[in-house]
N, CA, C and O atoms as a GROMACS GRO file, in nm:
protein
  332
    1MET      N    1   0.105   1.613  -0.726
    1MET     CA    2   0.197   1.500  -0.729
    1MET      C    3   0.163   1.402  -0.617
    1MET      O    4   0.131   1.443  -0.505
    2THR      N    5   0.171   1.277  -0.648
    2THR     CA    6   0.149   1.175  -0.546
    2THR      C    7   0.284   1.133  -0.489
    2THR      O    8   0.389   1.174  -0.537
    3VAL      N    9   0.278   1.052  -0.387
    3VAL     CA   10   0.399   0.991  -0.332
    3VAL      C   11   0.450   0.889  -0.434
    3VAL      O   12   0.371   0.816  -0.493
    4LYS      N   13   0.581   0.885  -0.453
    4LYS     CA   14   0.642   0.786  -0.542
    4LYS      C   15   0.737   0.701  -0.458
    4LYS      O   16   0.815   0.752  -0.378
    5MET      N   17   0.728   0.571  -0.478
    5MET     CA   18   0.817   0.481  -0.408
    5MET      C   19   0.896   0.400  -0.510
    5MET      O   20   0.839   0.321  -0.586
    6TYR      N   21   1.027   0.421  -0.511
    6TYR     CA   22   1.116   0.345  -0.596
    6TYR      C   23   1.153   0.218  -0.521
    6TYR      O   24   1.196   0.224  -0.406
    7SER      N   25   1.135   0.103  -0.586
    7SER     CA   26   1.148  -0.024  -0.517
    7SER      C   27   1.200  -0.132  -0.610
    7SER      O   28   1.226  -0.109  -0.728
    8THR      N   29   1.214  -0.253  -0.552
    8THR     CA   30   1.242  -0.374  -0.629
    8THR      C   31   1.146  -0.482  -0.580
    8THR      O   32   1.082  -0.467  -0.476
    9THR      N   33   1.135  -0.589  -0.655
    9THR     CA   34   1.044  -0.697  -0.616
    9THR      C   35   1.097  -0.778  -0.499
    9THR      O   36   1.018  -0.837  -0.425
   10TRP      N   37   1.228  -0.782  -0.481
   10TRP     CA   38   1.289  -0.867  -0.379
   10TRP      C   39   1.313  -0.796  -0.246
   10TRP      O   40   1.362  -0.859  -0.152
   11CYS      N   41   1.281  -0.669  -0.236
   11CYS     CA   42   1.317  -0.587  -0.120
   11CYS      C   43   1.212  -0.597  -0.008
   11CYS      O   44   1.097  -0.554  -0.026
   12GLY      N   45   1.251  -0.653   0.105
   12GLY     CA   46   1.160  -0.664   0.220
   12GLY      C   47   1.122  -0.528   0.277
   12GLY      O   48   1.007  -0.508   0.316
   13ASP      N   49   1.216  -0.434   0.282
   13ASP     CA   50   1.184  -0.300   0.331
   13ASP      C   51   1.084  -0.230   0.240
   13ASP      O   52   1.002  -0.151   0.286
   14CYS      N   53   1.091  -0.259   0.111
   14CYS     CA   54   0.995  -0.202   0.016
   14CYS      C   55   0.854  -0.253   0.045
   14CYS      O   56   0.758  -0.176   0.046
   15ARG      N   57   0.842  -0.382   0.068
   15ARG     CA   58   0.711  -0.441   0.099
   15ARG      C   59   0.656  -0.382   0.229
   15ARG      O   60   0.536  -0.353   0.239
   16ARG      N   61   0.742  -0.364   0.329
   16ARG     CA   62   0.699  -0.308   0.457
   16ARG      C   63   0.653  -0.164   0.439
   16ARG      O   64   0.549  -0.125   0.493
   17SER      N   65   0.729  -0.084   0.366
   17SER     CA   66   0.690   0.056   0.342
   17SER      C   67   0.560   0.065   0.263
   17SER      O   68   0.475   0.150   0.291
   18LYS      N   69   0.544  -0.023   0.167
   18LYS     CA   70   0.420  -0.028   0.089
   18LYS      C   71   0.301  -0.056   0.179
   18LYS      O   72   0.197   0.009   0.168
   19ARG      N   73   0.315  -0.153   0.270
   19ARG     CA   74   0.207  -0.185   0.364
   19ARG      C   75   0.175  -0.065   0.454
   19ARG      O   76   0.059  -0.038   0.484
   20THR      N   77   0.278   0.008   0.496
   20THR     CA   78   0.257   0.125   0.582
   20THR      C   79   0.181   0.234   0.506
   20THR      O   80   0.087   0.292   0.560
   21LEU      N   81   0.219   0.260   0.383
   21LEU     CA   82   0.148   0.359   0.302
   21LEU      C   83   0.002   0.317   0.284
   21LEU      O   84  -0.088   0.399   0.298
   22GLU      N   85  -0.020   0.191   0.251
   22GLU     CA   86  -0.156   0.141   0.232
   22GLU      C   87  -0.237   0.149   0.360
   22GLU      O   88  -0.354   0.188   0.358
   23LYS      N   89  -0.177   0.114   0.472
   23LYS     CA   90  -0.245   0.118   0.601
   23LYS      C   91  -0.295   0.258   0.633
   23LYS      O   92  -0.400   0.274   0.695
   24HIS      N   93  -0.219   0.359   0.592
   24HIS     CA   94  -0.256   0.497   0.621
   24HIS      C   95  -0.334   0.563   0.508
   24HIS      O   96  -0.358   0.683   0.510
   25GLY      N   97  -0.372   0.484   0.409
   25GLY     CA   98  -0.455   0.534   0.301
   25GLY      C   99  -0.386   0.634   0.210
   25GLY      O  100  -0.451   0.721   0.151
   26VAL      N  101  -0.256   0.621   0.197
   26VAL     CA  102  -0.179   0.715   0.116
   26VAL      C  103  -0.167   0.660  -0.026
   26VAL      O  104  -0.115   0.550  -0.048
   27ALA      N  105  -0.215   0.739  -0.123
   27ALA     CA  106  -0.201   0.701  -0.263
   27ALA      C  107  -0.055   0.715  -0.303
   27ALA      O  108   0.011   0.813  -0.268
   28PHE      N  109  -0.004   0.617  -0.375
   28PHE     CA  110   0.136   0.623  -0.417
   28PHE      C  111   0.155   0.551  -0.549
   28PHE      O  112   0.077   0.463  -0.587
   29GLU      N  113   0.260   0.590  -0.617
   29GLU     CA  114   0.302   0.525  -0.741
   29GLU      C  115   0.427   0.444  -0.708
   29GLU      O  116   0.524   0.499  -0.657
   30GLU      N  117   0.424   0.316  -0.738
   30GLU     CA  118   0.541   0.231  -0.714
   30GLU      C  119   0.618   0.217  -0.844
   30GLU      O  120   0.561   0.181  -0.948
   31ILE      N  121   0.747   0.244  -0.839
   31ILE     CA  122   0.832   0.238  -0.957
   31ILE      C  123   0.940   0.133  -0.931
   31ILE      O  124   1.027   0.152  -0.846
   32ASN      N  125   0.933   0.024  -1.006
   32ASN     CA  126   1.030  -0.084  -0.993
   32ASN      C  127   1.156  -0.046  -1.070
   32ASN      O  128   1.151  -0.027  -1.192
   33ILE      N  129   1.268  -0.036  -1.000
   33ILE     CA  130   1.392   0.007  -1.066
   33ILE      C  131   1.464  -0.105  -1.138
   33ILE      O  132   1.562  -0.080  -1.208
   34GLU      N  133   1.418  -0.228  -1.123
   34GLU     CA  134   1.490  -0.342  -1.180
   34GLU      C  135   1.502  -0.336  -1.332
   34GLU      O  136   1.602  -0.382  -1.387
   35ASN      N  137   1.402  -0.281  -1.400
   35ASN     CA  138   1.405  -0.276  -1.546
   35ASN      C  139   1.386  -0.135  -1.599
   35ASN      O  140   1.337  -0.116  -1.710
   36ASP      N  141   1.425  -0.037  -1.519
   36ASP     CA  142   1.403   0.103  -1.556
   36ASP      C  143   1.531   0.182  -1.533
   36ASP      O  144   1.553   0.232  -1.422
   37PRO      N  145   1.615   0.195  -1.635
   37PRO     CA  146   1.743   0.265  -1.618
   37PRO      C  147   1.728   0.408  -1.567
   37PRO      O  148   1.812   0.454  -1.489
   38ALA      N  149   1.624   0.478  -1.609
   38ALA     CA  150   1.605   0.615  -1.562
   38ALA      C  151   1.574   0.616  -1.412
   38ALA      O  152   1.620   0.705  -1.341
   39ALA      N  153   1.497   0.518  -1.365
   39ALA     CA  154   1.465   0.510  -1.222
   39ALA      C  155   1.590   0.476  -1.142
   39ALA      O  156   1.610   0.531  -1.033
   40VAL      N  157   1.674   0.386  -1.193
   40VAL     CA  158   1.800   0.353  -1.126
   40VAL      C  159   1.886   0.478  -1.115
   40VAL      O  160   1.944   0.505  -1.009
   41LYS      N  161   1.896   0.552  -1.223
   41LYS     CA  162   1.976   0.674  -1.224
   41LYS      C  163   1.926   0.772  -1.118
   41LYS      O  164   2.006   0.830  -1.044
   42PHE      N  165   1.794   0.791  -1.111
   42PHE     CA  166   1.737   0.883  -1.012
   42PHE      C  167   1.770   0.837  -0.871
   42PHE      O  168   1.814   0.918  -0.788
   43VAL      N  169   1.749   0.710  -0.842
   43VAL     CA  170   1.776   0.656  -0.708
   43VAL      C  171   1.923   0.675  -0.672
   43VAL      O  172   1.955   0.713  -0.560
   44MET      N  173   2.011   0.649  -0.766
   44MET     CA  174   2.154   0.664  -0.739
   44MET      C  175   2.193   0.810  -0.718
   44MET      O  176   2.282   0.839  -0.639
   45GLU      N  177   2.128   0.902  -0.789
   45GLU     CA  178   2.156   1.044  -0.769
   45GLU      C  179   2.111   1.089  -0.630
   45GLU      O  180   2.184   1.160  -0.561
   46VAL      N  181   1.994   1.047  -0.589
   46VAL     CA  182   1.939   1.084  -0.459
   46VAL      C  183   2.023   1.027  -0.345
   46VAL      O  184   2.038   1.089  -0.240
   47ASN      N  185   2.077   0.907  -0.367
   47ASN     CA  186   2.145   0.834  -0.260
   47ASN      C  187   2.297   0.827  -0.279
   47ASN      O  188   2.360   0.730  -0.237
   48ARG      N  189   2.353   0.928  -0.340
   48ARG     CA  190   2.499   0.941  -0.353
   48ARG      C  191   2.566   0.816  -0.411
   48ARG      O  192   2.665   0.766  -0.357
   49GLY      N  193   2.508   0.768  -0.520
   49GLY     CA  194   2.569   0.656  -0.592
   49GLY      C  195   2.523   0.518  -0.549
   49GLY      O  196   2.570   0.418  -0.603
   50LYS      N  197   2.433   0.511  -0.452
   50LYS     CA  198   2.386   0.380  -0.405
   50LYS      C  199   2.246   0.350  -0.459
   50LYS      O  200   2.164   0.440  -0.475
   51ARG      N  201   2.222   0.223  -0.487
   51ARG     CA  202   2.090   0.178  -0.534
   51ARG      C  203   2.003   0.142  -0.414
   51ARG      O  204   1.953   0.029  -0.406
   52SER      N  205   1.984   0.233  -0.324
   52SER     CA  206   1.910   0.207  -0.200
   52SER      C  207   1.761   0.221  -0.221
   52SER      O  208   1.712   0.323  -0.269
   53VAL      N  209   1.688   0.116  -0.184
   53VAL     CA  210   1.543   0.117  -0.191
   53VAL      C  211   1.486   0.062  -0.061
   53VAL      O  212   1.551  -0.019   0.005
   54PRO      N  213   1.368   0.105  -0.023
   54PRO     CA  214   1.287   0.201  -0.096
   54PRO      C  215   1.341   0.343  -0.084
   54PRO      O  216   1.392   0.384   0.020
   55THR      N  217   1.330   0.415  -0.193
   55THR     CA  218   1.351   0.559  -0.193
   55THR      C  219   1.213   0.617  -0.219
   55THR      O  220   1.151   0.591  -0.322
   56ILE      N  221   1.166   0.697  -0.124
   56ILE     CA  222   1.030   0.750  -0.131
   56ILE      C  223   1.037   0.901  -0.152
   56ILE      O  224   1.106   0.972  -0.080
   57VAL      N  225   0.964   0.948  -0.254
   57VAL     CA  226   0.960   1.090  -0.287
   57VAL      C  227   0.820   1.142  -0.253
   57VAL      O  228   0.719   1.083  -0.292
   58PHE      N  229   0.816   1.252  -0.179
   58PHE     CA  230   0.690   1.308  -0.130
   58PHE      C  231   0.649   1.428  -0.214
   58PHE      O  232   0.729   1.482  -0.291
   59PRO      N  233   0.522   1.472  -0.201
   59PRO     CA  234   0.473   1.583  -0.282
   59PRO      C  235   0.554   1.713  -0.268
   59PRO      O  236   0.550   1.797  -0.358
   60ASP      N  237   0.626   1.730  -0.157
   60ASP     CA  238   0.709   1.850  -0.140
   60ASP      C  239   0.850   1.830  -0.196
   60ASP      O  240   0.938   1.912  -0.172
   61ASP      N  241   0.872   1.721  -0.270
   61ASP     CA  242   0.999   1.683  -0.331
   61ASP      C  243   1.105   1.638  -0.231
   61ASP      O  244   1.220   1.616  -0.270
   62SER      N  245   1.069   1.622  -0.105
   62SER     CA  246   1.163   1.564  -0.008
   62SER      C  247   1.164   1.413  -0.028
   62SER      O  248   1.073   1.357  -0.088
   63THR      N  249   1.268   1.348   0.025
   63THR     CA  250   1.281   1.204   0.011
   63THR      C  251   1.315   1.138   0.144
   63THR      O  252   1.372   1.201   0.233
   64LEU      N  253   1.281   1.012   0.154
   64LEU     CA  254   1.329   0.924   0.261
   64LEU      C  255   1.381   0.799   0.194
   64LEU      O  256   1.320   0.748   0.100
   65THR      N  257   1.493   0.750   0.242
   65THR     CA  258   1.550   0.627   0.190
   65THR      C  259   1.558   0.525   0.302
   65THR      O  260   1.611   0.551   0.410
   66GLU      N  261   1.504   0.408   0.273
   66GLU     CA  262   1.501   0.298   0.369
   66GLU      C  263   1.448   0.341   0.506
   66GLU      O  264   1.510   0.308   0.608
   67PRO      N  265   1.335   0.414   0.511
   67PRO     CA  266   1.286   0.458   0.641
   67PRO      C  267   1.225   0.342   0.719
   67PRO      O  268   1.174   0.246   0.661
   68ASN      N  269   1.232   0.351   0.852
   68ASN     CA  270   1.157   0.254   0.932
   68ASN      C  271   1.013   0.304   0.938
   68ASN      O  272   0.985   0.415   0.893
   69ASN      N  273   0.924   0.225   0.992
   69ASN     CA  274   0.782   0.263   0.994
   69ASN      C  275   0.758   0.394   1.069
   69ASN      O  276   0.678   0.476   1.025
   70THR      N  277   0.827   0.413   1.182
   70THR     CA  278   0.809   0.536   1.261
   70THR      C  279   0.848   0.658   1.180
   70THR      O  280   0.775   0.758   1.178
   71GLU      N  281   0.962   0.653   1.113
   71GLU     CA  282   1.008   0.765   1.030
   71GLU      C  283   0.909   0.794   0.918
   71GLU      O  284   0.878   0.910   0.890
   72LEU      N  285   0.861   0.690   0.854
   72LEU     CA  286   0.769   0.708   0.742
   72LEU      C  287   0.637   0.769   0.788
   72LEU      O  288   0.587   0.862   0.725
   73VAL      N  289   0.581   0.718   0.896
   73VAL     CA  290   0.454   0.771   0.946
   73VAL      C  291   0.471   0.915   0.992
   73VAL      O  292   0.383   0.997   0.969
   74GLU      N  293   0.582   0.947   1.057
   74GLU     CA  294   0.607   1.084   1.102
   74GLU      C  295   0.611   1.178   0.982
   74GLU      O  296   0.553   1.287   0.986
   75LYS      N  297   0.679   1.139   0.877
   75LYS     CA  298   0.686   1.222   0.756
   75LYS      C  299   0.547   1.240   0.695
   75LYS      O  300   0.511   1.350   0.654
   76LEU      N  301   0.471   1.133   0.688
   76LEU     CA  302   0.334   1.143   0.634
   76LEU      C  303   0.250   1.239   0.718
   76LEU      O  304   0.171   1.317   0.662
   77ARG      N  305   0.264   1.235   0.848
   77ARG     CA  306   0.190   1.326   0.936
   77ARG      C  307   0.235   1.471   0.916
   77ARG      O  308   0.152   1.561   0.913
   78GLN      N  309   0.364   1.493   0.903
   78GLN     CA  310   0.417   1.627   0.880
   78GLN      C  311   0.356   1.689   0.754
   78GLN      O  312   0.330   1.809   0.749
   79LEU      N  313   0.333   1.606   0.655
   79LEU     CA  314   0.278   1.654   0.528
   79LEU      C  315   0.125   1.650   0.523
   79LEU      O  316   0.065   1.686   0.422
   80GLY      N  317   0.064   1.606   0.633
   80GLY     CA  318  -0.081   1.599   0.638
   80GLY      C  319  -0.138   1.485   0.556
   80GLY      O  320  -0.255   1.490   0.516
   81LEU      N  321  -0.058   1.382   0.530
   81LEU     CA  322  -0.103   1.270   0.449
   81LEU      C  323  -0.156   1.155   0.533
   81LEU      O  324  -0.221   1.064   0.481
   82ALA      N  325  -0.129   1.159   0.664
   82ALA     CA  326  -0.176   1.054   0.756
   82ALA      C  327  -0.216   1.118   0.887
   82ALA      O  328  -0.155   1.216   0.931
   83GLY      N  329  -0.321   1.062   0.949
   83GLY     CA  330  -0.367   1.117   1.076
   83GLY      C  331  -0.296   1.062   1.194
   83GLY      O  332  -0.326   1.099   1.308
   0.00000   0.00000   0.00000
């Protein structure tokens, strides 16, 4: 499984997280929730009813929602996805 990032086109935090993943060479699938009811449902389940993005799902099935760059890089390092 690759990293999955649930996002929207208008979300600045999504763009920032995407740049961080790219900077660290992490392959990821971006899923735009704007036109995907199943993706919206998943995001809302993970985030207790909120449409919070980015919601990032890692290969170990853990998630981060709206992480800052430090949190995201630390998680990637924990999983051996970034040096």
